[in-house]
N, C-alpha and C positions, 0 to 999 in steps of 0.2 A: 686840677687833681688828678695824679696818676692812676687813683684807686678808685675815680667817681663811677667807673664802668666795671669795677670787681669788688663787691662788698664784701667784709671782711668774714661775714660768716661762709663765705664760698671758699675761703684758702684752704686747703689741706696742710696736714703737717709737714709734708716734703715739697711743698711750693714756696717759691721767690715772691716777694712782695715790694714793688716798685714804688717809693713814697717819694716825699720832695727834696729838692737840692742834690738831687744825682747820688743820692741814697737808695741803697735795696735792703732787705732783709733776707739774707739768706739760710736753707734749713741746714739745721747740724744737731747730733748727739753730741753731748758733751759728758764726761764721765771723770768724776774725781777719782783718783790714785793716791794710794798711802802705800809704803814699802815698809815693812816689818823684816827684820832678821829671822830666819828659820834655826840658824845653828849659830852657837855663842861666837864664833870667830869671823861670822859676818857682821856681827854689832860693833866690832871696834874698827874694822877697815871702810875705807870711802867706798860708796857704792860709784860703779862707773857708768854713767848715764848714756853714754851712746851704747854698750852692748846691752844695757836694759832697752833703750829703745829699738834697737835691732831683735831682740828678740820677741819685744811684743807686736813689732811689726809682721815678723813671720807669724806668730800666732794668729794674729788676724786674718792675714791671708789665708793660710791651711784649716784653720778650724773655725774661723766665721766667713770666711769667701769674701771678705772685702778689704779693700786696697788704702791704707793711712801712708802717710809720709812722714819722714823727719819733722816738718815743719806743724805736722798736728799733734803732735806729742810734745810736751811741756814737763822737763823732769827737773827738780831741784833738790839737791842735796841739803841736809842738815847740817849746820857747822857744829863742830866741836863732838864729833860722833861721840869718841874715847871717853866724855864726860857725860853721856847718856846710859842712861839705864839699858838694861840687856834688851827689855822689849818694848823700848821705844821706837817709832819709827827713825828709820835713817833718811828715806827722801819723802817728797810727796809731788804729785804735780796733776796734770791732765791729761785727756785725750780726746781729740774731736775726730767726730766720723763725718765728713760731709760728702761724701756722694750716697745720697740715697733714691737715686732715680728708681732702682730696681723695686722699689715697694710701691709705685704708682700703679693705681689701678688700672688695668686695662680696658675694662669695660666702658663703653661709651653711650651704652643705648639704655642704661638704667637712671633714674632718677637721682640729680647731683647731689642733694642731700643725703640719699642713703649712700651712696658711692662714696660719700665723706665720712658717714659713721663706720663703715665697713674698714675704709684705709685709715681711720684714726685709732680702732682697735688693732688694727694690724701692726702699725706703726709701736704703739706702746707694748704689744705682746713681744714685737721683735726686741724692741730694746731692754724689755727686761728680760729676755733671754739671754742677751748679750751680757748683761750684767750679773746673771746666774751663771753663765760658763766662765769670767774672769774673774769674780770675786774669789778669793781666798786661793786662789791658784799659785803653784809654786814655781819660782823662776832660778835655775841654775846658771848662773852668770861663773865658768870655768870655775866649779867648785863651791864657789859663796853661793847659798841657798837664800833666796826670800822669798816672803809670802807676801800677795797683792791683796790690798782691800780695794773695793770700787763699788762708787755708788753714784748715782746720778744727784748733779746738786739741787738742793731745794730751790734755786731760782728757775730751774730748767722744768721743773715738774709742776706744770698747770693742774691738774688733779688735785695735789696734795694742796697748792696753794688755795685753790677753791676751797676745799675741806677746813684748811686753817682758817680763812675768814668766816665760814659758816659757824665755826664753833666760837670763834672770839665773839662774832654779834649778839650769841644768841645769850652771851651774857653781860654785852655792855651796851649801854646806851650813848652810841657813838655813830658816827657814819650817815651814809645817804639814806634817809626816810621817805618811802614810798608807800604808801597803803598800808601804813603800820609795820612795813618792813625796814631793817636796818642792812645797809650793805655798803659796801668800800666803795670810792669812787676816786682813788688816788696811787697812781703808779711812780716809785722811785727806780731812776734807771743808773747806774752808776758804769763807769768803765768806757763811757764815748769818748773818743777822740774830740778836744777842747777845736781843733780847727776845722772836724768836719761841720760843726754847726757856729763856723765864725762869717764872719764876713770879711774875706782876704783882701780886701782894698782898705779895710779900716783898720782892723784889729784881728789878732791871732787870738784873741779870747772869745769864749763862748756867747754868742747872740741871743737875746731875748727875741728879738724880730725873726732871726734865721730858724731858733728852735721851736718856736710859736709856729712858723709856715708848716715845720716839718710835723709836727704833733697834731696839728689841724687837720691831717690827712686819718686820723681815726675819729675825730669827732669833735663836737665843739667845746671848746676848754674854758672851764671858767678862773682858775688862776695856773700861775707856772712860775717855776723859779728855777736856776740855771746858774751854777757857781763852780769855779774851777775846784777838783778835787784832789789833793795831793796825797792823801791817805793811799787813793789807788796805787801810786807810782812806788809808793814806801813798802805796800804790800807784796809788790811783785819785785822788789829787789832785795832779798833778804840775803843773798850773798855778798853784799856790800857794796855795790858798785855805785855810782854816781846817780843821785838823783834829779831828776830835771823838772822842775815844777811846772805845773799849768797844762800838762800835757793830757791829763783827761778833765772832765768834768761831771758833776753830777746833776741830773735831770728830776725835779718834783713836779709833776702834771697832774692836774684834780680837773676831769671830766665833768661837764652838766648832768649826763646822764650814766646811769650804773650801766646800762647795756653797751654804752660807748667803752666804758672802762673795760668792763669783761671782755669785749671783741679784742681791744688794743693790747690785754694783759694775754691775750690766747696767741695773739700773733707773734707778739714778742719775745714769749717762750719760747726756747730751743732753739733760735737763732742766732746769727751774727750779723753786725752791721758791716756792709762794703759800701766804699764809695767809687762811685765813676772813675777810671782811670788809676786806680790804685789797686794794687794784689793783695794790701792788709785786709783780714778779716777782725773785726772788732769784738771778741767775746766778753760783751758787756755783762752785767747782773741786774736784773731787774726783779723787783717785789712789788706788794701792795703796802701801802704805809699804813697801821693801826694807832698813829701817836698824835695827829689832828695838827700836823705840819702847819698847815694856812692859819689855824685856829692860834698857834703859838705865835705864829708870825706876827696876827695881828695884836696879839696880847704884847708883845716886845713893842713893836711900831706905837702903841698908845704909852708905854712906857718911857719910850726916847722921847715923846711929844713933852713929859713932862721934867724933862732936863732942861735947864737954863740955855738960852742959845749957845752961850760960849763954851757950856758942855758937851752940848751937841756936836760943835765943830770939832772938838778934840776928838770925840768918838768915831765922826765921817772920816778923820783924815788918819785914824791908825789903821793898820794892816788893810790899805785897800782894795788890795789884789783880791782878798778873801771875802770881800764884802758882795753877798749874792745878787743877783739881778732878779728882783722880784716883778710882778705883774703888779700895775700900778691902777688897776681897777679891779674891786673886788665885790662880792655880794653886801659887804657891812656899809662900801662907799655907794652902792647904789641906791640902799637904803637910806641913808645919811641925807642923798640929794632930793629923793623923793619926799620924804618928812622934812625937810628943811623950814623954819618958820620964817 
């Protein structure tokens, strides 16, 4: 295992982590952008995405002292601008800052744990400062004026996600329980390229075996589910282009220990997935599951077992491409074998 000599607790916010199957987690700061018109005339004219990109690239260089490329900017116009209300946004998108080496600590004679705490605070303070400088800034594109709203995506803010599960489990009887404490144990990832977790000589569809190998990097797995996720492709195609199904997959992984879940989610936050030999960086979305995904899956499996054999055959053959690949061994299975008479 590539991370066996590098515990997840030692990975800094700006560090790269090599995992399995030629995959790496590379650091980046992602910001969500929403563009509103500042003057009435700008509300009814299609925004020039290229000019907006050039303006943001120049601002980043001169005011933030960072370099971003056009590939790091994704701007999409909303359709039917003339039918929208005057204050409605005219475009949305995201900006990714990938060169974060300047934030690395230069001190090597201090204890590593203390070094990581300092670097973590430095990273968060710098990111918040970037958001503060860009949020509500005005952009003038040859007489057309726009106002920019900027925010860190929820899936990229580990501290906020931690706070959300602490609040959730303070009032819910769910989750991983140890010593009277209830804590989450399940991660959901969307936007992972299917072919990166597939068996190339077997199929282009996501593989349970490959996915299990990849996520075992983070700890012992209790349950795993992987399936194609066409909703991701539809969301990325608002302008009406052709949708190629099966490009992305959704992965739900449940760990045996909360500590493994915690470390995995922290490392997955604020990073992109990269495949050896590919220039593409996959900006997936990651969050924690609060809906008891695997309990629901087991309930559905028990419900299906009550359907007559001919009925089950019908449902099994219906839309087989969307049928999720589920782990065959669960805690319930283990208990049934243990107490079988």
